[in-house]
LOSETOR-543757 format. One record per residue: residue in one letter; x, y, z of N, C-alpha, C in turn. Coordinates in pm, 1 decimal, decimal comma, padded with zeros to 6 digits. Layout:
% LOSETOR-543757
  res      n.c1      n.c2      n.c3     ca.c1     ca.c2     ca.c3      c.c1      c.c2      c.c3
    A         X         Y         Z         X         Y         Z         X         Y         Z
...
% end
This chain:
% LOSETOR-543757
  res      n.c1      n.c2      n.c3     ca.c1     ca.c2     ca.c3      c.c1      c.c2      c.c3
    M   07729,2  -00012,8   08453,3   07720,7  -00017,9   08535,7   07748,3   00112,0   08623,5
    T   07781,0   00189,1   08561,1   07799,0   00356,6   08562,4   07725,9   00438,0   08540,0
    T   07641,9   00385,9   08394,6   07503,4   00449,8   08386,6   07419,6   00455,5   08474,4
    P   07348,6   00368,8   08542,8   07232,7   00396,9   08674,6   07290,8   00502,2   08752,5
    V   07411,5   00501,6   08800,8   07479,8   00651,6   08900,8   07423,5   00775,3   08813,8
    R   07495,1   00771,5   08740,4   07460,4   00897,9   08670,1   07327,8   00959,0   08645,9
    S   07229,2   00849,7   08634,5   07123,5   00912,1   08573,8   07047,2   00934,6   08735,7
    C   07083,8   00898,2   08849,6   07036,9   00877,0   08973,5   07115,9   01012,2   09022,7
    R   07221,3   01037,3   08970,9   07281,5   01202,4   09035,3   07202,1   01292,4   08937,3
    R   07128,4   01273,8   08799,9   07091,7   01400,6   08701,3   06947,2   01399,1   08785,7
    R   06861,3   01296,9   08833,5   06783,0   01295,9   08895,7   06776,9   01397,4   09024,9
    A   06868,6   01396,8   09058,4   06871,4   01440,9   09214,7   06941,2   01574,1   09171,2
    A   06977,6   01586,2   09091,0   07008,0   01734,4   09087,8   06887,9   01778,6   09009,7
    R   06798,0   01757,4   08903,9   06743,4   01837,0   08818,4   06636,8   01882,8   09004,9
    G   06550,1   01752,7   09104,2   06431,5   01781,2   09193,0   06536,2   01941,4   09286,6
    D   06681,2   01973,4   09279,4   06671,2   02042,2   09353,0   06700,1   02194,5   09274,8
    A   06679,7   02211,7   09177,7   06637,9   02319,0   09132,4   06532,9   02450,9   09124,1
    G   06588,8   02552,2   09197,6   06507,7   02613,3   09231,0   06482,7   02668,9   09336,6
    A   06579,0   02552,3   09452,9   06517,6   02582,5   09604,2   06584,5   02698,8   09653,2
    A   06725,6   02726,4   09601,3   06787,4   02868,1   09605,6   06693,2   02953,6   09616,9
    A   06601,0   02971,3   09535,2   06531,9   03115,0   09527,7   06388,7   03135,1   09602,1
    V   06354,0   03007,2   09632,6   06257,4   02960,6   09732,5   06319,8   02997,3   09829,8
    I   06438,9   03010,7   09897,3   06465,3   03029,3   10066,9   06512,2   03205,0   10036,8
    L   06535,9   03155,0   09918,0   06604,4   03381,2   09901,1   06490,2   03417,6   09924,4
    V   06337,0   03398,1   09879,5   06226,2   03465,6   09840,5   06171,0   03427,3   10031,1
    V   06205,0   03353,3   10077,4   06156,9   03350,4   10221,5   06238,7   03395,5   10335,6
    L   06349,7   03396,8   10319,3   06445,3   03494,3   10383,5   06442,5   03607,6   10365,2
    A   06424,2   03681,8   10270,6   06417,9   03845,6   10234,6   06378,5   03924,6   10315,5
    P   06252,7   03940,2   10344,7   06173,9   03963,0   10412,1   06212,1   03938,3   10606,0
    V   06236,9   03839,4   10579,8   06345,8   03858,8   10765,8   06429,6   03950,3   10779,4
    L   06547,6   03915,4   10686,7   06626,4   03980,6   10654,7   06595,5   04124,2   10679,8
    F   06564,5   04198,1   10621,6   06482,3   04340,8   10627,2   06451,1   04360,6   10714,2
    A   06394,6   04270,5   10793,4   06314,7   04327,7   10921,5   06412,9   04320,5   11029,7
    L   06472,0   04269,4   11031,4   06637,4   04260,7   11125,2   06719,2   04374,1   11122,4
    A   06788,4   04411,9   10948,4   06814,5   04517,2   10918,3   06722,6   04629,8   10988,1
    G   06619,1   04665,9   10977,9   06534,1   04747,6   11021,5   06571,6   04765,7   11182,7
    L   06548,1   04645,6   11221,7   06536,2   04669,2   11403,8   06644,6   04688,0   11443,0
    V   06800,0   04651,0   11373,4   06919,2   04758,7   11423,5   06961,0   04856,2   11381,9
    L   06904,3   04888,9   11275,6   06896,7   05071,7   11177,7   06873,7   05122,8   11283,3
    D   06742,1   05101,2   11274,0   06614,1   05217,9   11328,1   06611,1   05193,3   11477,6
    G   06641,1   05080,9   11553,4   06694,9   05058,0   11715,4   06775,7   05145,0   11750,2
    G   06894,8   05125,9   11690,7   07006,1   05258,6   11725,6   06917,8   05383,1   11694,2
    R   06843,0   05425,0   11611,7   06833,5   05576,9   11573,9   06738,9   05547,9   11703,7
    A   06679,2   05490,7   11699,2   06591,7   05534,1   11848,3   06654,5   05540,3   11944,9
    I   06731,4   05443,2   11989,1   06820,8   05508,3   12089,7   06861,3   05627,7   12127,3
    A   06945,7   05682,0   11984,9   06999,6   05762,0   11973,9   06908,0   05882,7   12022,1
    A   06765,0   05916,4   11950,2   06717,4   06038,1   11998,7   06618,0   06004,8   12079,9
    R   06606,2   05892,6   12209,9   06610,9   05884,7   12347,9   06733,1   05969,0   12412,4
    Q   06835,1   05925,9   12364,7   06957,5   06066,5   12487,5   06962,9   06182,6   12460,4
    Q   06933,9   06214,9   12274,2   06925,2   06384,5   12282,5   06837,3   06423,2   12349,7
    A   06680,6   06329,7   12311,0   06561,8   06363,2   12380,7   06615,6   06444,7   12548,3
    A   06671,3   06345,9   12595,8   06724,5   06413,8   12747,4   06828,1   06466,9   12731,3
    D   06913,3   06491,2   12663,3   07037,5   06585,3   12690,3   06970,2   06711,4   12651,1
    L   06853,0   06738,2   12526,5   06730,0   06886,2   12584,4   06686,6   06900,9   12638,6
    A   06578,6   06796,4   12707,9   06539,2   06853,8   12843,0   06664,1   06874,3   12962,8
    E   06798,6   06831,0   12960,8   06898,6   06845,0   13044,2   06888,3   07042,5   13032,4
    Q   06947,9   07031,6   12875,6   07018,2   07177,8   12889,2   06903,6   07262,2   12909,0
    A   06750,4   07258,2   12848,6   06646,9   07284,7   12873,5   06597,6   07379,3   13023,0
    A   06619,4   07279,6   13095,8   06594,9   07265,6   13219,0   06680,9   07367,1   13303,5
    R   06807,9   07358,1   13235,7   06956,9   07447,3   13303,8   06859,7   07609,8   13244,7
    A   06850,8   07589,3   13112,0   06834,7   07756,9   13105,1   06691,1   07835,1   13177,5
    G   06602,4   07695,3   13228,7   06491,6   07784,9   13282,5   06498,5   07815,7   13406,9
    A   06603,1   07707,0   13497,3   06649,4   07737,6   13638,4   06717,6   07858,9   13615,3
    G   06794,1   07920,7   13552,6   06870,8   08034,5   13513,8   06757,5   08153,8   13506,5
    A   06633,6   08169,9   13503,9   06489,7   08250,1   13515,0   06477,5   08307,1   13646,0
    L   06601,7   08341,4   13723,3   06584,8   08438,4   13823,5   06463,3   08533,4   13801,7
    D   06390,3   08573,6   13943,7   06350,1   08680,9   14002,8   06468,4   08736,0   14063,0
    V   06434,0   08868,1   13970,6   06614,5   08924,7   13983,2   06570,4   09034,4   14111,4
    T   06451,2   09092,1   14071,4   06429,9   09206,2   14202,7   06387,6   09098,0   14385,8
    T   06350,1   08995,8   14343,5   06377,5   08937,8   14496,4   06490,7   08835,1   14540,3
    L   06562,1   08829,5   14423,2   06694,1   08795,1   14472,0   06803,0   08923,6   14528,2
    R   06801,2   09028,9   14456,2   06838,2   09146,7   14526,7   06780,0   09218,9   14681,9
    A   06679,6   09217,9   14641,5   06609,3   09231,0   14788,2   06600,0   09175,0   14892,1
    T   06616,4   08988,3   14901,5   06629,0   08888,4   14981,8   06739,1   08800,0   14984,7
    G   06784,2   08820,4   14853,0   06895,8   08736,2   14862,6   06875,0   08550,5   14830,5
    Q   06741,1   08565,5   14835,6   06663,0   08403,8   14779,7   06697,3   08376,6   14646,0
    D   06705,4   08263,1   14587,8   06671,5   08212,4   14483,0   06570,7   08206,6   14427,2
    T   06482,3   08296,7   14392,3   06351,6   08246,0   14345,9   06335,3   08283,7   14225,1
    I   06295,7   08164,1   14134,0   06269,5   08133,3   14002,6   06123,9   08243,4   13958,2
    N   06139,0   08297,7   13852,1   06002,0   08340,5   13783,3   05985,0   08264,0   13672,5
    P   05855,0   08192,5   13715,7   05760,3   08070,3   13671,0   05785,9   08123,3   13540,4
    A   05679,1   08182,9   13481,0   05648,8   08236,4   13346,4   05792,1   08222,4   13213,9
    A   05948,2   08317,7   13309,1   06034,3   08306,2   13196,3   06094,9   08172,5   13221,8
    A   06051,9   08122,5   13298,3   06107,9   07960,4   13324,9   06096,7   07943,5   13236,3
    R   05920,3   07878,7   13210,6   05866,1   07837,3   13074,7   05923,5   07852,8   13022,8
    A   05924,2   08000,9   12968,9   05946,9   08021,1   12805,2   06087,1   08019,6   12802,8
    A   06159,8   08041,2   12862,7   06323,3   08038,8   12841,9   06367,3   07810,0   12817,5
    G   06335,1   07776,9   12862,5   06301,0   07668,5   12858,9   06273,6   07594,7   12710,6
    C   06133,6   07619,2   12648,3   06085,1   07575,8   12558,3   06182,8   07643,2   12461,1
    R   06197,3   07794,0   12493,8   06245,2   07818,8   12388,3   06419,0   07764,7   12326,7
    Y   06432,3   07717,0   12395,8   06568,1   07647,4   12429,2   06564,7   07573,3   12326,2
    V   06467,2   07512,2   12366,5   06435,5   07290,7   12249,9   06394,4   07392,3   12122,4
    S   06328,8   07446,7   12177,7   06249,6   07488,9   12022,9   06350,8   07568,1   11902,4
    V   06477,6   07621,2   11933,7   06588,5   07678,2   11877,9   06702,4   07518,6   11851,1
    S   06706,9   07438,9   11927,5   06766,9   07358,1   11910,6   06738,0   07225,1   11876,0
    Q   06602,5   07238,8   11860,8   06513,5   07101,0   11780,1   06443,4   07096,4   11725,4
    P   06381,7   07221,4   11611,1   06260,4   07267,3   11584,7   06157,6   07085,1   11568,1
    G   06023,8   07147,6   11615,1   05974,1   07043,5   11613,8   05897,9   06939,4   11719,8
    A   06014,0   06969,5   11863,3   05979,3   06876,7   11979,3   05927,2   06948,0   12009,4
    G   05854,9   06872,7   12112,8   05740,1   06933,1   12181,9   05803,0   06937,9   12391,3
    C   05775,4   06996,6   12414,0   05829,1   07066,6   12522,7   05733,8   07085,5   12696,4
    T   05763,5   07050,4   12760,2   05683,1   07096,3   12893,0   05765,9   07155,0   12954,6
    V   05727,1   07243,1   13075,1   05825,6   07274,4   13182,1   05745,7   07330,1   13282,0
    T   05763,1   07269,5   13389,8   05671,2   07294,3   13518,7   05765,4   07329,6   13667,5
    V   05747,7   07432,7   13703,2   05834,8   07498,0   13786,6   05741,6   07436,9   13949,0
    S   05879,7   07416,4   14045,3   05830,7   07399,0   14168,3   05881,8   07441,1   14300,5
    G   05890,0   07569,2   14278,9   05960,7   07578,9   14400,6   06080,1   07649,3   14337,4
    E   06224,6   07584,2   14375,3   06335,1   07625,8   14354,0   06393,2   07541,4   14203,2
    Q   06267,2   07442,7   14185,9   06307,6   07336,3   14081,0   06288,0   07329,9   13945,3
    V   06350,7   07367,1   13827,4   06231,5   07345,8   13705,6   06268,4   07216,3   13627,0
    T   06155,5   07162,5   13581,9   06140,4   07025,0   13511,0   06124,0   07041,9   13409,3
    V   06162,9   06924,4   13309,8   06176,8   06990,1   13169,5   06137,7   06848,0   13110,4
    T   06012,7   06830,3   13042,4   05999,4   06724,2   12947,5   05985,1   06744,5   12829,8
    V   06058,1   06676,6   12714,8   06082,5   06693,5   12532,2   06031,6   06559,6   12474,7
    S   05957,7   06547,9   12434,5   05948,9   06436,5   12301,7   05963,4   06478,0   12193,6
    L   06046,9   06407,9   12153,8   06067,8   06425,6   11970,3   05981,8   06238,0   11885,4
    T   05992,7   06304,6   11781,7   05936,3   06212,8   11663,2   06016,6   06215,2   11599,4
    T   06086,2   06054,6   11531,9   06206,4   06031,2   11472,2   06104,3   05933,3   11314,5
    P   06162,8   05975,2   11233,6   06082,9   05928,5   11115,4   06175,5   05765,5   11102,3
    T   06129,7   05652,3   11034,1   06194,5   05535,7   11021,7   06304,2   05524,4   10881,6
    V   06399,5   05463,8   10908,1   06453,3   05423,4   10752,1   06406,3   05277,5   10699,0
    L   06429,5   05187,5   10776,7   06354,5   05065,8   10693,1   06241,3   04988,1   10737,9
    L   06242,0   05032,0   10862,5   06134,7   04981,3   10919,8   05916,3   05032,9   10866,9
    G   05992,2   05134,0   10784,6   05871,2   05160,9   10708,9   05803,3   05064,5   10605,0
    L   05901,9   05011,5   10589,6   05869,1   04852,9   10477,9   05738,2   04788,4   10577,1
    I   05790,6   04779,3   10692,2   05650,7   04713,5   10723,9   05566,2   04814,9   10765,8
    G   05534,1   04886,0   10824,5   05444,2   05012,3   10858,5   05455,8   05043,4   10936,9
    I   05605,2   05057,8   10983,8   05656,7   05163,7   11113,6   05679,7   05282,4   11065,3
    N   05629,6   05406,8   11057,7   05673,8   05530,1   11011,2   05742,2   05598,1   11069,5
    T   05731,4   05609,8   11188,0   05795,8   05693,3   11287,0   05778,2   05646,8   11488,7
    F   05855,2   05676,3   11529,1   05919,0   05655,9   11679,5   05917,2   05729,4   11728,6
    H   05844,8   05741,1   11880,1   05890,3   05892,7   11954,2   05979,2   05804,6   12083,0
    S   06023,5   05953,5   12102,7   06111,8   05937,9   12219,6   06093,4   06095,7   12299,6
    T   06079,9   06030,1   12429,0   06100,1   06153,3   12525,8   06204,8   06095,4   12658,7
    G   06208,0   06202,9   12680,5   06332,9   06293,0   12798,4   06300,7   06373,1   12861,4
    W   06310,9   06345,1   13035,1   06309,0   06504,6   13122,9   06463,6   06486,9   13196,3
    A   06371,3   06569,8   13256,7   06556,8   06594,3   13337,2   06469,1   06786,2   13427,9
    S   06564,3   06771,3   13504,9   06510,5   06891,8   13670,4   06647,2   06937,4   13690,9
    A   06610,0   07084,0   13695,9   06796,8   07165,3   13788,8   06703,5   07247,5   13863,8
    Q   06821,1   07287,9   13937,4   06733,9   07345,6   14068,1   06866,1   07502,0   14062,0
    A   06775,2   07618,0   14078,9   06846,7   07773,2   14080,5   06924,4   07739,1   14225,6
    V   07064,8   07833,0   14213,2   07116,2   07807,3   14309,2   07277,0   07934,2   14248,2
    T   07265,8   08003,3   14309,2   07379,1   08129,2   14287,1   07429,8   08143,3   14451,0
    G   07553,8   08173,5   14383,2   07686,8   08208,2   14439,6   07772,8   08035,7   14412,5
    I   07851,0   08015,4   14514,2   07967,5   07947,2   14469,7   07894,7   07840,0   14708,2
    G   07841,1   07717,2   14687,0   07812,9   07663,0   14779,3   07982,7   07629,3   14877,8
    T   07969,5   07598,3   14944,4   08119,0   07554,1   14987,9   08105,0   07427,0   15122,9
    P   08155,9   07320,3   15162,5   08138,8   07225,8   15222,1   08057,5   07221,8   15371,4
    E   08071,4   07387,0   15465,5   08014,3   07383,3   15567,5   07847,2   07452,7   15546,0
    G   07800,9   07492,3   15372,3   07721,9   07477,8   15392,0   07710,8   07655,2   15344,3
    G   07803,2   07695,6   15356,5   07814,5   07848,9   15338,2   07815,3   07890,4   15189,1
    R   07795,4   08031,6   15137,1   07817,9   08062,9   15010,0   07951,8   08205,3   15010,1
% end
């Protein structure tokens, strides 16, 4: 009676042959896509933070471009718009070559928008080759040391 049991086991074992290979073929693209999302998603977050950091520093550089003649004559913190635009974009281009930069000056405030393009590592396998990150920041021109009473 032991012979029929053995033949049933052999038949069942033969029916499962290759099932692991099929599962591997089906799951491999899914696993690569998940790995790509994790790796490239982390790179996207880092690129967005880098764009924001660049924008903050470029805004400070632009806000430092004061009109010295007006400052000495009147004591007012007046930004030279052309010099602020040049200083902000120069900071971005030196720090991150190829990054996009937009500088706007409104009164005593300089606003910088930085855009970065970062290549992907694994998502290129499914056709996503780059992603774009944007960061912005504003800085205001202030001279001297402020006190709680509002004096300088």
